[in-house]
C-alpha positions in Angstrom: 117.0 22.9 124.5 120.1 22.8 125.7 120.8 25.9 127.4 124.3 28.0 128.3 125.1 30.4 130.8 125.0 34.0 129.4 128.5 34.6 130.1 129.2 31.8 129.0 127.7 32.5 125.5 129.5 36.2 126.1 132.7 35.4 126.3 132.7 32.3 124.0 131.0 34.3 121.6 133.7 37.1 121.6 136.7 34.4 121.9 135.4 33.2 119.4 135.4 35.9 117.2 138.5 37.4 117.7 140.2 34.0 117.1 138.8 33.7 114.0 140.3 37.1 113.0 143.1 36.4 114.6 143.4 33.4 112.1 142.2 34.6 109.3 144.3 38.0 109.1 147.0 35.7 110.6 147.5 33.7 107.1 147.1 36.9 105.3 150.7 38.3 107.1 152.2 35.0 105.8 150.2 34.8 102.5 152.0 38.6 102.2 155.6 38.0 103.2 156.5 34.9 103.6 154.2 31.9 101.2 156.8 28.8 101.5 154.4 26.1 101.9 152.0 27.8 99.3 150.0 30.5 99.2 146.7 32.0 98.2 147.5 35.5 96.8 145.5 37.4 98.5 145.2 41.0 98.1 148.1 43.2 99.5 147.1 45.7 102.2 150.0 47.8 103.7 148.9 47.3 107.5 147.6 43.8 107.8 150.4 42.8 110.4 148.8 45.9 112.5 145.5 44.2 111.9 146.8 41.1 113.3 148.1 42.7 115.8 145.0 44.6 116.9 143.3 42.0 116.5 145.6 40.1 118.7 146.4 42.3 121.4 142.5 42.7 121.8 141.9 38.9 122.6 145.0 38.8 124.7 143.2 41.4 127.4 140.3 39.7 126.7 141.8 36.1 127.2 142.5 35.6 131.2 138.4 36.1 132.0 137.7 33.7 129.4 140.2 31.0 131.3 139.4 32.1 134.3 135.2 31.6 133.5 136.9 28.1 132.3 138.5 26.8 136.0 135.9 28.7 138.1 132.8 28.0 136.4 132.9 25.8 133.8 136.1 23.2 134.9 133.8 20.5 133.6 134.7 20.9 130.6 137.8 20.5 131.0 140.6 18.2 131.1 140.5 16.5 134.1 141.4 13.1 136.0 137.6 11.2 135.9 138.4 12.1 131.8 141.9 11.0 131.6 139.7 7.3 133.3 137.1 7.7 130.7 139.4 7.5 127.6 139.8 4.2 128.2 136.9 3.5 127.3 137.1 3.7 123.6 134.5 4.9 121.1 131.7 4.5 124.6 129.9 7.7 124.6 131.7 8.9 127.9 134.8 8.5 125.4 133.8 11.2 123.3 132.9 13.0 125.7 135.7 12.7 127.3 138.1 13.5 124.1 135.9 16.6 123.7 137.1 18.0 127.5 140.9 17.4 126.2 140.0 19.1 123.0 138.8 22.4 124.7 142.1 22.1 127.3 144.3 21.8 124.2 142.3 25.0 122.5 143.8 26.6 125.3 147.4 25.5 125.2 147.0 26.3 121.5 145.8 30.3 121.7 147.6 31.3 124.6 151.1 30.0 122.6 150.5 31.9 119.7 149.4 34.7 122.4 153.2 34.2 123.4 154.9 34.0 120.5 152.7 36.6 119.0 154.3 39.1 121.7 157.4 38.1 120.5 156.7 39.6 117.3 158.5 42.2 115.1 156.6 43.8 112.7 160.4 45.0 110.9 161.0 40.9 110.4 159.1 39.9 107.9 159.2 43.1 105.2 163.1 42.7 106.0 162.6 39.2 104.6 163.5 37.8 108.4 161.6 34.2 107.2 163.0 32.1 109.8 163.4 33.7 113.1 162.5 31.5 115.7 159.8 33.5 117.3 158.6 33.9 113.9 158.6 30.2 113.9 157.1 29.3 116.8 153.9 31.7 116.2 153.4 29.8 112.2 153.8 26.2 114.5 151.3 27.9 117.0 148.7 29.2 114.5 149.5 25.8 113.1 147.9 23.7 116.1 144.9 26.7 116.8 143.6 26.3 113.7 143.4 22.1 114.1 142.5 22.4 118.4 139.3 24.9 116.6 138.6 21.9 114.0 138.8 19.7 116.0 137.3 21.6 119.3 134.4 22.5 116.5 134.1 18.4 115.0 134.1 16.9 118.6 131.2 19.5 119.6 129.2 18.2 116.9 130.0 15.1 118.1 129.0 15.2 121.8 125.5 17.4 121.7 124.9 17.8 117.3 124.1 21.0 115.7 121.5 21.6 119.1 125.3 22.3 120.9 126.7 24.1 118.5 123.7 26.4 118.6 122.8 27.0 121.7 125.8 28.8 122.3 124.6 31.0 120.0 120.9 31.0 121.5 120.2 35.3 122.2 117.8 34.2 124.7 118.0 34.6 128.7 116.6 33.1 132.0 114.7 34.8 134.4 117.3 32.5 136.8 120.6 33.7 134.5 120.6 37.6 135.6 123.8 39.4 136.2 124.2 39.8 140.0 124.4 36.2 139.6 126.9 35.2 136.5 129.4 35.1 139.3 127.7 32.7 142.2 130.5 30.1 142.7 133.2 31.6 141.6 136.2 31.1 144.0 139.4 33.4 143.1 142.4 30.7 144.5 141.9 27.1 144.7 144.5 24.3 146.1 145.4 21.9 145.6 143.8 20.0 147.9 140.8 21.6 146.8 138.0 19.3 146.0 136.7 20.4 143.4 139.9 21.4 141.1 142.0 17.9 141.1 145.4 18.1 140.0 145.7 17.6 136.7 143.0 20.1 135.7 144.7 22.3 139.1 148.4 22.0 136.6 146.4 23.2 133.8 145.7 26.3 135.1 149.0 27.0 136.3 150.6 26.7 132.9 147.7 28.5 131.4 147.5 31.0 133.4 151.1 31.7 133.7 151.6 31.8 129.9 148.7 34.2 130.4 151.3 36.4 131.8 153.9 36.1 130.1 152.7 36.6 127.4 151.8 40.5 129.0 155.5 40.6 130.5 157.7 39.4 127.8 157.5 42.5 125.1 158.2 44.7 128.4 161.7 42.7 129.9 163.0 41.8 126.6 162.7 38.3 127.3 
């Protein structure tokens, strides 16, 4: 039976729920105020933008912890130099695993992009009919990117590990050795490019994502 660390399951589970609700509420906003590329005529919710924004802000507060876990303790699940080399072995099992690592990394990029563009949105734009604002259009692209990344993340997870891998992320069982006091064993706050545990590709990805998270927090403050 596959077993995932309890801290990963907690962070991954909360992040998954928030991302799914953010995507659903984001489409609801689009369906209510835009719909130029098709709509479902969902019921009108007066504060759907506020609901979407609250979900997104909650995710933003969690995302730094999830990202740091991924880069410090879950790096083997992300794109690395070895993954790029293995992607040359098309069709082999290791190719699918490396493709899954690439998809995991793209998911981090997609949600980071969504957070940055979403934080620059203003609630008055859509009710006023300002549907071509660059930040809104960028946020739509980010929303579609996150949908595609999430779909690939789940499909490739099923391909690589099958149903047992997907189920293992949502099991509640805890092994005796997986106690809270050892959850962060091996965690390192800073890794340089010369650290053997973080190759240049992974470190570059980390810098991009963490910088994006910082921008998501800071850009609205300075109205950049």
